[in-house]
VEXDREN-2710 file (C-alpha; in Angstrom, 1 decimal):
% VEXDREN-2710
k/r/px/py/pz
1/MET/-14.2/-110.7/-28.6
2/GLU/-13.3/-109.4/-25.1
3/ARG/-11.5/-106.5/-26.6
4/MET/-14.6/-105.4/-28.6
5/ILE/-16.6/-105.7/-25.4
6/ASP/-14.3/-103.4/-23.6
7/ILE/-14.3/-101.0/-26.4
8/ILE/-18.1/-100.9/-26.4
9/ARG/-18.2/-100.6/-22.7
10/ASN/-15.8/-97.6/-22.8
11/ARG/-17.7/-95.9/-25.4
12/ARG/-20.9/-96.2/-23.3
13/LEU/-19.1/-94.8/-20.3
14/SER/-17.7/-91.9/-22.2
15/ALA/-21.2/-91.4/-23.8
16/SER/-22.7/-91.5/-20.4
17/GLY/-20.1/-89.1/-18.9
18/LEU/-20.6/-86.8/-21.9
19/ASN/-24.4/-86.8/-21.2
20/SER/-23.8/-86.1/-17.5
21/ARG/-21.6/-83.1/-18.4
22/LYS/-24.2/-81.8/-20.8
23/LEU/-26.9/-82.2/-18.2
24/LEU/-24.8/-80.4/-15.5
25/LEU/-24.0/-77.6/-18.0
26/SER/-27.7/-77.2/-18.9
27/THR/-28.7/-77.2/-15.3
28/ARG/-26.2/-74.6/-14.6
29/ASN/-27.2/-72.5/-17.4
30/VAL/-30.9/-72.7/-16.2
31/LEU/-30.0/-71.8/-12.6
32/LEU/-27.3/-69.3/-13.0
33/GLY/-27.8/-68.2/-16.7
34/LYS/-25.3/-67.6/-19.4
35/GLU/-25.3/-63.9/-18.2
36/ALA/-25.5/-62.6/-14.6
37/ASP/-29.1/-61.5/-15.0
38/LYS/-30.6/-64.4/-17.0
39/GLY/-30.5/-67.2/-14.5
40/LEU/-33.5/-68.6/-12.5
41/ILE/-31.9/-67.9/-9.1
42/PHE/-31.5/-64.2/-10.1
43/ARG/-34.9/-63.9/-11.4
44/LEU/-36.4/-65.5/-8.3
45/PHE/-34.4/-63.1/-6.0
46/MET/-35.6/-60.1/-8.0
47/TYR/-39.2/-61.3/-7.9
48/LEU/-38.9/-61.7/-4.1
49/ILE/-37.6/-58.1/-3.8
50/LEU/-40.4/-56.8/-6.1
51/VAL/-43.2/-58.7/-4.2
52/ASP/-41.9/-57.6/-0.7
53/THR/-41.6/-53.9/-2.0
54/ALA/-45.1/-54.2/-3.5
55/PHE/-46.5/-55.5/-0.3
56/ILE/-45.1/-52.6/1.7
57/TYR/-47.0/-50.2/-0.5
58/ILE/-50.2/-52.2/-1.0
59/LYS/-50.6/-53.2/2.6
60/PRO/-51.9/-49.9/3.9
61/ILE/-54.5/-49.9/1.1
62/ILE/-55.6/-53.4/1.8
63/TYR/-56.0/-52.5/5.5
64/MET/-57.9/-49.3/4.6
65/ALA/-60.3/-51.2/2.3
66/THR/-60.9/-54.1/4.8
67/THR/-61.3/-51.8/7.9
68/MET/-63.8/-49.4/6.4
69/VAL/-66.3/-52.2/5.5
70/LYS/-66.3/-53.8/8.9
71/ASP/-69.3/-53.6/11.2
72/ALA/-69.3/-53.6/15.0
73/GLY/-69.2/-57.3/15.3
74/ASN/-66.1/-57.6/13.0
75/LEU/-64.4/-54.7/14.7
76/LEU/-64.7/-56.2/18.2
77/ASP/-63.9/-59.7/17.0
78/PRO/-60.1/-60.3/17.5
79/ALA/-60.2/-63.2/15.0
80/VAL/-61.2/-60.9/12.2
81/ILE/-58.0/-59.1/11.0
82/TRP/-57.9/-58.8/7.2
83/VAL/-61.2/-60.5/5.7
84/PRO/-64.4/-59.4/7.4
85/ARG/-67.2/-62.0/7.8
86/SER/-69.7/-59.4/6.3
87/LEU/-69.6/-56.1/4.4
88/PHE/-70.9/-52.9/6.1
89/TRP/-71.1/-49.8/3.8
90/GLY/-72.4/-47.4/6.6
91/HIS/-69.0/-46.0/7.2
92/LEU/-68.6/-44.9/3.7
93/GLN/-71.9/-43.2/3.7
94/GLU/-71.0/-41.4/7.0
95/ALA/-67.6/-40.3/5.7
96/PHE/-69.3/-39.1/2.6
97/ARG/-71.6/-36.9/4.7
98/LEU/-68.9/-35.6/7.0
99/LEU/-66.5/-34.7/4.2
100/LYS/-69.2/-32.8/2.3
101/TYR/-68.0/-34.8/-0.6
102/PRO/-69.7/-33.3/-3.6
103/SER/-68.5/-29.8/-2.8
104/GLY/-65.1/-30.9/-1.7
105/PHE/-64.6/-33.0/-4.8
106/THR/-65.7/-30.2/-7.0
107/ILE/-63.2/-27.7/-5.4
108/SER/-60.3/-30.1/-5.4
109/MET/-60.9/-31.1/-9.0
110/THR/-61.2/-27.5/-10.1
111/VAL/-58.0/-26.4/-8.4
112/SER/-56.0/-29.5/-9.4
113/LEU/-57.1/-29.5/-13.0
114/SER/-56.7/-25.7/-13.4
115/VAL/-53.2/-25.7/-11.9
116/ALA/-52.1/-28.7/-13.9
117/VAL/-53.1/-27.2/-17.2
118/LEU/-51.7/-23.7/-16.4
119/GLN/-48.3/-25.3/-15.2
120/VAL/-48.0/-27.4/-18.3
121/VAL/-48.3/-24.5/-20.5
122/SER/-46.3/-21.9/-18.6
123/CYS/-43.5/-24.4/-17.5
124/ALA/-43.2/-25.8/-21.0
125/ILE/-42.5/-22.2/-22.3
126/ALA/-40.0/-21.6/-19.6
127/GLY/-38.2/-25.0/-20.1
128/TYR/-38.0/-24.3/-23.8
129/ALA/-36.4/-21.0/-23.2
130/PHE/-33.9/-22.3/-20.9
131/ALA/-33.0/-25.3/-23.2
132/ARG/-33.1/-23.6/-26.7
133/LEU/-33.0/-19.8/-26.5
134/ASP/-30.2/-17.4/-25.6
135/PHE/-31.1/-14.4/-23.4
136/PRO/-29.1/-12.2/-20.9
137/LEU/-28.1/-13.7/-17.7
138/LYS/-29.4/-17.1/-18.7
139/LYS/-27.2/-19.1/-16.2
140/PHE/-28.0/-16.7/-13.4
141/TRP/-31.8/-17.1/-13.9
142/PHE/-31.4/-20.8/-14.0
143/VAL/-29.5/-20.8/-10.7
144/CYS/-32.4/-18.6/-9.3
145/LEU/-34.8/-21.4/-10.5
146/ILE/-32.8/-24.1/-8.8
147/PHE/-32.8/-21.9/-5.7
148/THR/-36.6/-21.7/-5.7
149/PHE/-36.7/-25.5/-6.0
150/VAL/-34.7/-26.2/-3.0
151/MET/-36.1/-23.3/-0.9
152/PRO/-38.6/-24.6/1.8
153/PRO/-42.1/-23.2/1.3
154/GLN/-42.2/-22.1/4.8
155/VAL/-39.7/-19.3/3.9
156/THR/-42.0/-17.6/1.5
157/ILE/-45.5/-18.5/2.9
158/LEU/-45.7/-15.3/5.2
159/PRO/-45.0/-12.8/2.4
160/SER/-47.3/-14.7/0.1
161/ILE/-50.2/-14.6/2.7
162/LEU/-49.6/-10.8/3.3
163/LEU/-49.6/-10.2/-0.6
164/PHE/-52.7/-12.2/-1.2
165/LYS/-54.5/-10.6/1.8
166/GLN/-53.8/-7.1/0.3
167/LEU/-55.2/-8.4/-3.0
168/GLY/-58.4/-9.9/-1.1
169/TRP/-57.7/-13.4/-2.3
170/ILE/-57.5/-15.1/1.1
171/ASN/-60.2/-17.8/1.5
172/THR/-60.5/-18.2/-2.2
173/TYR/-58.9/-20.5/-4.8
174/LEU/-57.0/-17.7/-6.5
175/PRO/-53.7/-18.0/-4.5
176/MET/-53.4/-21.5/-5.8
177/ILE/-54.5/-21.1/-9.3
178/ILE/-53.0/-17.7/-10.3
179/PRO/-49.3/-18.6/-9.6
180/GLY/-49.7/-21.5/-12.1
181/ILE/-50.0/-18.9/-15.0
182/PHE/-46.4/-17.8/-14.3
183/GLY/-45.0/-21.2/-13.9
184/HIS/-45.0/-20.9/-10.1
185/GLY/-47.2/-22.8/-7.6
186/LEU/-46.5/-26.3/-6.2
187/LYS/-43.3/-27.7/-7.6
188/GLY/-43.3/-25.5/-10.5
189/ALA/-39.4/-25.2/-10.7
190/LEU/-39.3/-29.0/-11.0
191/PHE/-41.7/-28.9/-13.9
192/VAL/-39.6/-26.4/-15.7
193/ILE/-36.5/-28.6/-15.2
194/ILE/-38.4/-31.5/-16.7
195/PHE/-39.3/-29.6/-19.8
196/ARG/-35.8/-28.2/-20.1
197/GLN/-34.4/-31.7/-19.9
198/PHE/-36.8/-33.1/-22.5
199/PHE/-36.3/-30.1/-25.0
200/SER/-32.5/-30.4/-24.6
201/THR/-32.7/-33.9/-26.0
202/LEU/-34.6/-33.0/-29.2
203/PRO/-32.5/-32.5/-32.5
204/LYS/-31.8/-29.0/-33.5
205/GLU/-32.6/-29.6/-37.0
206/LEU/-36.3/-29.5/-36.3
207/GLU/-36.0/-25.8/-35.3
208/GLU/-33.7/-24.9/-38.1
209/ALA/-36.0/-26.3/-40.7
210/ALA/-38.9/-24.4/-39.2
211/LYS/-36.8/-21.1/-39.0
212/ILE/-35.8/-21.6/-42.7
213/ASP/-39.6/-21.7/-43.6
214/GLY/-39.9/-18.2/-41.8
215/ALA/-41.4/-19.5/-38.5
216/SER/-40.9/-17.2/-35.5
217/VAL/-39.8/-18.4/-32.1
218/PHE/-43.5/-18.6/-30.9
219/ARG/-44.4/-20.5/-33.9
220/VAL/-41.6/-22.9/-33.6
221/PHE/-42.6/-23.6/-30.1
222/PHE/-46.3/-24.0/-30.5
223/ARG/-46.2/-25.7/-34.0
224/VAL/-43.2/-27.8/-33.8
225/MET/-41.8/-28.4/-30.3
226/LEU/-44.9/-28.6/-28.1
227/PRO/-46.8/-31.1/-30.2
228/ILE/-43.9/-33.7/-30.0
229/SER/-43.5/-33.2/-26.3
230/THR/-46.5/-35.4/-25.4
231/SER/-44.4/-37.5/-22.9
232/ALA/-43.2/-34.6/-20.9
233/ILE/-46.7/-33.0/-20.9
234/ILE/-48.2/-36.2/-19.5
235/VAL/-45.6/-36.4/-16.7
236/VAL/-46.0/-32.9/-15.7
237/PHE/-49.7/-32.9/-15.9
238/LEU/-50.0/-36.1/-13.6
239/PHE/-47.4/-35.0/-11.2
240/SER/-49.1/-31.5/-10.9
241/PHE/-52.6/-32.8/-10.6
242/VAL/-51.8/-35.5/-8.0
243/TRP/-49.6/-33.1/-5.9
244/ASN/-52.2/-30.4/-5.9
245/TRP/-55.0/-32.9/-5.1
246/ASN/-53.0/-34.2/-2.1
247/ASP/-51.7/-30.8/-1.0
248/PHE/-52.7/-29.7/2.5
249/TYR/-50.2/-27.0/3.3
250/TYR/-51.1/-24.3/0.9
251/PRO/-54.9/-24.7/1.1
252/SER/-54.6/-24.6/4.9
253/MET/-52.6/-21.4/4.7
254/TYR/-54.8/-19.6/2.2
255/MET/-58.3/-21.0/2.9
256/PHE/-58.2/-21.3/6.8
257/GLY/-61.5/-19.5/7.2
258/ALA/-63.4/-20.7/4.2
259/LYS/-66.4/-22.9/4.7
260/GLU/-66.2/-24.7/1.3
261/VAL/-62.7/-26.2/1.1
262/PRO/-60.8/-29.0/-0.8
263/LEU/-60.9/-32.7/0.3
264/SER/-57.5/-32.5/2.0
265/ILE/-58.8/-29.8/4.4
266/SER/-62.1/-31.6/4.9
267/LEU/-60.1/-34.7/6.0
268/SER/-58.1/-32.7/8.5
269/ARG/-61.3/-31.1/9.9
270/LEU/-63.0/-34.6/10.1
271/ALA/-59.9/-35.9/12.1
272/ALA/-59.8/-32.9/14.4
273/ALA/-63.6/-33.2/15.1
274/MET/-63.4/-36.8/15.8
275/SER/-60.4/-36.4/18.1
276/ALA/-62.4/-33.6/20.1
277/GLU/-65.4/-35.9/20.3
278/ALA/-63.2/-38.6/21.6
279/GLU/-61.8/-36.4/24.3
280/GLN/-65.4/-35.5/25.5
281/SER/-67.2/-38.7/25.3
282/GLY/-64.4/-41.4/25.1
283/PRO/-63.0/-43.3/22.1
284/SER/-65.3/-45.0/19.6
285/ILE/-64.7/-48.2/17.8
286/PHE/-66.2/-46.5/14.6
287/ALA/-63.6/-43.7/14.5
288/GLU/-61.0/-45.6/12.7
289/PRO/-63.3/-47.1/10.1
290/ILE/-64.7/-43.7/9.3
291/LYS/-61.2/-42.3/8.9
292/MET/-60.3/-45.2/6.6
293/ALA/-63.4/-44.5/4.6
294/ALA/-62.8/-40.9/4.2
295/SER/-59.2/-41.6/3.2
296/PHE/-60.4/-44.1/0.5
297/LEU/-62.9/-41.5/-0.8
298/ILE/-60.0/-39.0/-1.2
299/ILE/-57.5/-41.3/-2.9
300/MET/-60.0/-43.0/-5.1
301/PRO/-60.0/-40.4/-8.0
302/VAL/-56.2/-40.5/-8.0
303/LEU/-56.2/-44.2/-8.2
304/VAL/-58.6/-44.1/-11.1
305/VAL/-56.6/-41.5/-12.9
306/TYR/-53.4/-43.6/-12.5
307/THR/-55.0/-46.8/-13.5
308/PHE/-56.0/-45.4/-17.0
309/ALA/-52.7/-43.3/-17.4
310/GLN/-50.1/-45.6/-15.9
311/ARG/-48.7/-46.8/-19.3
312/TRP/-48.4/-43.3/-20.8
313/PHE/-46.9/-42.1/-17.4
314/VAL/-44.1/-44.8/-17.3
315/GLU/-43.3/-44.1/-21.0
316/GLY/-43.2/-40.4/-20.3
317/VAL/-40.9/-40.8/-17.2
318/GLU/-38.5/-42.8/-19.3
319/ARG/-38.4/-40.3/-22.3
320/THR/-38.0/-37.3/-20.2
321/GLY/-34.9/-38.7/-18.4
322/LEU/-36.3/-38.7/-14.8
323/VAL/-35.0/-42.2/-14.3
324/GLU/-31.4/-41.3/-14.8
END
């Protein structure tokens, strides 16, 4: 009888030990994971990094949005930092007036859209030529393309100004739009490289099948290759649109004497005017909220575009190989 009791007790102890081992093993799998990137600790660490990184980028936007809606009482109250006690929309109205927002928005949208469309077409043609066609001195011209990409714009800006002055294009939009026809303009060399990288990954059987049917090089490009390059087109179009929208350097060089200017120049003139006013009559508590409101009005269209196009943009970046 005692022997049976001992056997039952040993079985219970062994069963409890086995359960304890299983519990420890399952806990270890949950915390550390069967693979290095599957555990709870690793995921919490990654989420912490992502949240910290997102906060670094979102904090200025939150500060801008909360500052531009503060009235005088909230601005002078040291207890109000992030969340104002009341909303005041007068700073937005004042920034709207000082920026001459309707005309500035029209100019910025016209220039950005025109350059983006022209660069998509011209850079796609150049990228396809570098990726698929054979022509004399191909490697030499590609090296020249890379050279134009790494060359600072300050090196070529003076000859460009002299050229456009002789053509009578200074204080007009033409110096920013016309170069896009030839694949030039802001970051044009980068867009050619993006298209070249994308077309290099496509199977050659597509071109061979079209050539067997008697298609010319232009027909192969416009009927076969260009329709399937949607991801690269989206990436180049969004990059070109956003960079031309935010560009201050080229408009300030080519339109320094114009009255109707893009929003980037209007913001610079607004800041200069408020700084001059502060030197004459002293600093104002409303200067910073007005600047924040003006900045918000300028970045708002870009945020709207990215909100609707972010899914296609991320997919396009992955397919064009920019993440490698």
